[in-house]
N, C-alpha and C positions, 0 to 999 in steps of 0.2 A: 574324289575325294577329300573333304575338306579340310583346308590348308591346316583349321589347330590344331585338327585328331591329327592331323602329319607329323605337322610339327613334337605333340602331346608324345605319339607312337620317336621319335626319336630322343625325345630328354630322356623317357623311363626305358629306354637300352641304352643311354650315353651314361645313363646312373646307376644301371644294373646289367649291366653287361649282357653277354647270350640270355636268353627269359623263353618259358614256354609261351603260349600261346591266350591260355588263356587269359596269364599275370596280365597280360599283357594288352587284355580283353579289358579285367575287372577293371584295369590301369589308366586308361583314357574313355568307357563309358564307354565303349561299343558292344555288339554283340559275338559272340567268333563266328558267323560267316561276314559278319563286316568288313573283320578284322584279319582276314583272310583277301578277301578283296586287296584293300587299302597296303598289308604286306608285301601283294605281290606288283603292283605298282610300285610302290619302290626298288621293290628287288628292278623291276625294268628300268629302274633311275638308276641305278646305283648305290643306292642310297646303305638299303642292305644285306643279308644274305641268310638266305633261309637255310635253317637247319631243324634236326631229327625233332620235330615237333616244336618248331617255336623258329624264333629268328637273331639278328646280336646283328649290327652297324657294321657296314665294308668297311674293312680294312683304308680304301678310295677314299672314304668319305667324308668332309673335312667341316664340312656344318659345325660351327659351333652355337654352340649352348648363350645364351643372355648368361651379363658379367652377372647377375641379380642374383639368377638359381643356377650357376657353375660353384659364386659364394659360401652359397650355402649346405653344399656337395662336399658330406665329408669334415663337419665343419667343423667337429672334436679336433681331425689327426691336425687340420690347418690352426686350431687354434693353439694345441700341445709344442709344432711346430713352432708358431711366432712367441709362444715363452720362452724356450730355449734358442730362438735367436734374438730374442731381449737384450738373456744374459752373454749374449757376447759384445754388447755394442760398447761402446768406450765411448765417458763420456769430456764432448770440450771436438769433437773428431766433424772431417764434414762426408754422408756416406750416400749413396746411393740408391732409392727403392727402387726395384723394376714393379711394370705395373701383373697383373694376376692376382686369383682372390689368395694367395697361399702369403705374399709375402704384405697384401693390403691385412692379414691379420698383425702384425708386424706393428704397424700403422699404430693400427686400432688401438693395443697395449704400449707404446708409444704415446699414444693418447689418454692410457688410464696413469702409468707414469712416466711424465715425463722425466728425460735430462736434457741438457743442454748439445744441441746434436746441429750440424749443419746440413739439413735433407735437402738430397736431390732428387728428382722423379720424374715420371714421364707418366704416371698414371694421377689420374683425372680424382677419384676416388682416394686417393691416400692426400693428393695434395688435399683437398675438402676440409681431412680427418685435423689436418696437425694447421690447417693458417691459422686457427687460435689459443695455438697449447702455447705458454710460456715459456720462453726459452729453447724452445725452437724455432728454426731461422729453418723456411721450405721456398725453394726455388721450382718454376716448371719448367721441362721443357719444353721449347717450341717445338710446333713441325703440322704435321696431315693426323686427323683428329680423326682415330681410330674407334670407328662405334659399337665394333665386335670385343672390343678389350679396355674401351675406356681406355686406349693408354694416346698419348702424341708419337708417331713415331716419322720417318724418310730423313730427306738428303738435311734438311735446316737440324732437327734432334740430330744429325751425325751428326753435323761442324757442329755444335757446342762442347756435343761431350766430348770432340776432339781438342777444344779448351782447357775444361779440364781436367783434375785427379782427388779421387778418393783416399780416404783408407781403407771405408769396407763398402764392396759388393755385395749385395743381398739381394742373387739372381731366383725368378723367377722358372717353369722348365712345364714345355705344354707336353714332352712327348721325352725320355730315357733306354733311348733302343736299346737293346740286345748288344749292336759294333761299338756300344759309348759310346755314343755320340750324344749331343741333344740335339733335340728338333721341336719346331717356331709351326702351326700351321699357318702363316706369313712368310711374305717375304720380306717384307720391308719392316715389324716387330724380331724374323730372326735375324737382320742385320745387322741393325738397333742394338741386339745385343750382343754379338761377336764385338762390336766395338766399345762396349759397357766391360767387359774382360777386358780389355786392353789399356784398362783407364784408371781402374782398382788396385792393391796392394793385397788383396785378403778381397778373396770373392770367392761367396758362399752361396747357394746352391737353397731353395726351401723347394721342394719337393714329395707329397703325402707320396707312401705306397704304390700307388694306383698309376703313377704317371708311368712305374718302371714298369719293362717288355714292352713299349708300346711306339709306334714312327709311327712321323707326319713327315710331311713334302720338304721340309725347307731345314736345312742343317744348321746349325748354330755353331757350337761348341764340340771337343773332346773333353769329356768328366776328366783326364789328364789336366785343365786348365783351372780347376778347380782347388783350392786350399781343402774347402772342407763343405759336407752337402749335410740337413736337419732331413731330415725322414721322420719317417714312425713305425713302429713294431710290426706292424705286418706286414712290412719288408723282408723278403727270406734268404733265408741264409747263404744260396747263390749267388745273389746279388748283391750282398756284403764281401763276401769274399771276391767279388768280381773289383768293385770301388775301391778296394785299399787294396788291389793287382794297383792300380790306376795312379798307386802313393794319390790317394784322396784320403783324407777322416771321414767319416761314416759317423753320428752322432744319430741316435734314435729319440725319439717318446714316444714315453710312454703309453697305452689305451686299451685296457683291461679286455675291449671284446675284440684284440687284434689279431686275424689268424695269420700265421706263418707260411706260409706255402712250400 
């Protein structure tokens, strides 16, 4: 199996969830017999799980789709979430922007409508977006460059955070599981996220509805550590009740085509 076709299969299943073989074959430009052989190979590697007439990504597969491709997925929801987060900003304060494609939309909105802010971040794309914005002072954490998320992580980044305090933290989330905890695909990312939560007065999670009900390897923190979650109106009523039971405020961005389970 060609590596680019294997990557295309993973990306399609990441974006679309459980899918029929014919749809996957058409998306990756392979014949159905060829795709069946590919899926068999990916199943043996533990990447996918075969379903009736189709396949889905394995719950244990944690390979990450490239940052640029993830940024384009669910873009309308991420932009709407970024707009709501922008409305929460307080001019003249210190703010931390976590890495991640949803938080990046908040950085794009700040570039569009600048506010006087002292912004700290471990996200390279966010720092690059804001570097020349009038009134915005940008500080980038030091540390190990994690290319999969275009982020800086590790002991140096954690040590720097220990010396800082922020009015607001806008945190990204890889997954929010049924047990009420935020999870990350990367150990260093999860440790840095945990430190972030201890260094901010107001802790806000930006996560579109597709992140809820999933689980990754490394636990970050329980939802009860947050003051606010901003998601989209594709989030089901059961999740809204669960979040409110933790004493956390939930705000939903309106999307016309959102379907609530």
